[in-house]
C-alpha positions as CSV (number, residue, x, y, z in Angstrom):
1,M,-41.8,-10.3,-7.8
2,S,-38.6,-9.0,-9.4
3,A,-35.6,-7.4,-7.7
4,R,-36.4,-4.0,-9.3
5,S,-39.9,-3.8,-7.9
6,E,-38.7,-4.9,-4.4
7,T,-36.2,-2.1,-4.0
8,N,-38.2,0.4,-5.9
9,T,-35.0,1.9,-7.4
10,P,-33.9,1.3,-11.0
11,A,-30.7,-0.9,-11.2
12,P,-28.1,-0.3,-13.9
13,A,-28.6,-2.7,-16.8
14,D,-25.2,-4.3,-16.3
15,A,-25.9,-5.2,-12.7
16,L,-28.9,-7.4,-13.5
17,Q,-28.0,-11.0,-14.4
18,T,-30.4,-13.8,-15.0
19,Y,-29.5,-17.3,-13.8
20,P,-31.0,-20.1,-15.9
21,S,-31.5,-22.4,-12.9
22,T,-34.0,-20.0,-11.2
23,T,-36.9,-18.0,-12.5
24,T,-36.0,-14.7,-10.6
25,T,-33.5,-12.1,-11.5
26,R,-30.9,-11.5,-8.8
27,L,-28.7,-8.6,-8.2
28,R,-25.1,-9.7,-8.1
29,Y,-22.1,-7.7,-6.9
30,N,-20.3,-6.3,-9.9
31,P,-17.2,-4.2,-9.1
32,G,-17.4,-2.4,-12.4
33,V,-20.7,-0.8,-11.6
34,A,-20.6,2.8,-10.2
35,D,-22.8,2.1,-7.2
36,R,-21.6,0.0,-4.3
37,R,-23.4,-3.1,-3.1
38,Q,-22.8,-4.8,0.2
39,W,-24.6,-7.8,1.5
40,G,-27.6,-7.3,-0.8
41,R,-28.1,-3.7,0.1
42,T,-27.5,-1.0,-2.5
43,R,-25.8,2.2,-1.5
44,F,-25.5,4.7,-4.3
45,A,-22.3,6.8,-4.3
46,R,-22.7,10.5,-4.7
47,S,-21.8,11.6,-8.2
48,F,-19.0,14.0,-8.6
49,V,-19.8,17.4,-10.0
50,P,-16.7,19.3,-11.3
51,G,-16.2,22.6,-9.4
52,E,-18.2,21.4,-6.4
53,V,-15.1,20.3,-4.4
54,T,-11.7,21.9,-4.6
55,L,-8.8,20.0,-3.4
56,S,-5.7,22.0,-2.4
57,L,-2.5,20.1,-2.2
58,D,0.7,21.8,-1.0
59,Y,3.3,19.0,-0.9
60,V,4.0,15.7,-2.5
61,E,6.6,13.4,-0.8
62,P,7.7,10.3,-2.7
63,L,8.1,7.2,-0.5
64,G,10.7,4.5,-0.9
65,P,13.5,4.7,-3.4
66,R,11.6,7.2,-5.6
67,I,11.9,10.8,-6.8
68,L,9.4,13.4,-8.0
69,V,10.3,14.7,-11.4
70,R,8.8,17.6,-13.5
71,K,9.1,16.3,-17.0
72,D,10.5,18.7,-19.7
73,E,8.1,19.9,-22.4
74,S,8.1,18.0,-25.6
75,R,9.8,19.7,-28.5
76,H,7.6,21.2,-31.2
77,E,10.5,22.5,-33.1
78,T,13.9,21.2,-34.0
79,R,17.2,23.1,-33.2
80,G,17.3,24.0,-36.9
81,G,13.9,25.7,-36.7
82,I,11.7,23.1,-38.4
83,V,8.3,23.0,-36.8
84,L,7.1,19.5,-36.1
85,P,3.5,18.3,-36.4
86,D,1.8,17.0,-33.2
87,K,2.2,13.3,-34.2
88,A,6.0,13.7,-34.9
89,E,7.0,15.3,-31.6
90,I,10.3,14.1,-30.1
91,P,9.4,12.3,-26.9
92,T,11.2,13.7,-23.9
93,I,12.2,11.5,-21.0
94,T,14.2,14.2,-19.2
95,G,13.1,16.4,-16.3
96,R,14.1,18.2,-13.2
97,V,14.0,16.6,-9.8
98,V,11.4,18.4,-7.7
99,E,11.5,16.3,-4.5
100,I,13.5,13.4,-3.2
101,S,12.3,10.7,-0.7
102,A,14.2,10.4,2.6
103,E,15.5,7.0,1.6
104,V,17.2,8.4,-1.5
105,E,18.5,11.5,0.3
106,H,20.3,9.6,3.0
107,N,21.7,6.8,0.7
108,P,25.1,7.6,-0.7
109,D,24.6,5.1,-3.6
110,F,22.1,7.5,-5.2
111,P,23.9,10.6,-6.6
112,V,20.6,12.5,-7.2
113,R,20.0,15.9,-5.6
114,K,17.1,18.3,-5.7
115,Y,16.9,20.4,-8.9
116,D,19.2,18.0,-10.9
117,K,18.3,17.2,-14.5
118,V,17.7,13.5,-15.0
119,L,17.2,11.1,-17.8
120,F,14.7,8.4,-16.9
121,H,12.9,5.5,-18.4
122,P,9.1,6.4,-18.7
123,K,7.7,2.9,-18.4
124,H,7.4,2.8,-14.6
125,A,7.0,6.5,-14.1
126,I,3.7,7.3,-12.3
127,P,1.9,10.6,-13.4
128,V,0.7,12.9,-10.6
129,D,-2.2,15.2,-11.2
130,F,-1.0,17.9,-8.9
131,E,-1.6,20.9,-11.0
132,P,-3.1,21.0,-14.6
133,D,-0.1,22.7,-16.2
134,N,2.7,20.7,-14.5
135,L,3.9,17.3,-15.8
136,L,4.9,15.6,-12.5
137,Y,6.0,12.0,-12.3
138,V,7.0,9.7,-9.5
139,V,10.0,7.8,-10.8
140,P,11.7,4.8,-9.2
141,M,15.5,5.2,-8.8
142,E,16.0,2.0,-10.8
143,D,14.6,3.9,-13.9
144,V,16.9,6.9,-13.5
145,V,19.5,6.4,-16.3
146,A,21.7,9.5,-16.0
147,V,22.1,12.7,-14.0
148,F,23.1,16.0,-15.8
149,R,24.9,18.7,-13.8
150,R,26.8,21.8,-14.6
151,G,30.3,22.2,-13.1
152,T,33.2,19.9,-12.5
153,K,33.2,16.2,-13.1
154,P,33.0,14.2,-9.9
155,V,36.2,12.5,-8.7
156,E,36.4,8.9,-9.7
157,K,36.6,6.5,-6.8
158,S,38.9,3.5,-7.2
159,T,37.4,0.3,-5.7
160,E,40.0,-2.1,-7.0
161,S,41.7,-2.7,-3.6
162,L,38.4,-3.3,-1.8
163,E,37.3,-6.9,-0.9
164,D,33.7,-8.1,-1.4
165,G,31.3,-6.5,1.1
166,E,33.5,-3.6,1.9
167,R,32.4,-0.1,1.1
168,F,34.5,2.8,-0.1
169,D,35.0,5.5,2.6
170,D,35.7,8.9,1.3
171,S,35.8,10.7,4.6
172,G,39.4,11.8,4.1
173,D,40.8,10.0,7.2
174,D,43.4,7.7,5.5
175,D,45.6,7.3,8.6
176,A,42.8,6.5,11.1
177,E,42.5,2.7,10.7
């Protein structure tokens, strides 16, 4: 008797495997198959029908040293007014910071604030399907290359007189030592 007639349910073709040492066909666990098998029992997962379940997300918080960035739209036109075809688009790796993790917010080594424009390396950026029209990415802070801000240039901090392991303290209390 074969495995198909015992369970009385048709098994997917890629789940059946024949072993040359035996004469019966056995069902073997295959993680690539859509249904789930545990200890010889077959449990079929319910198929997803679009529109049947609506998921409403209100907030995304990045964890660890990461930020949430809304990527800028790719340019379809140059500054001179030349319209580019779809294959010749200029790739953008800039975007606005939408949310900052608590670790980045409290660390003075990361000069990123909410709503800053950043230049980032897209290799490790993780896309987030939050809304269909938004291009949201979770970006590690190691991949943030530059921060663009309007206004005055930040004051340069001199660290020449500091020894190894000491940190620069810009609290303004020079005489309190």
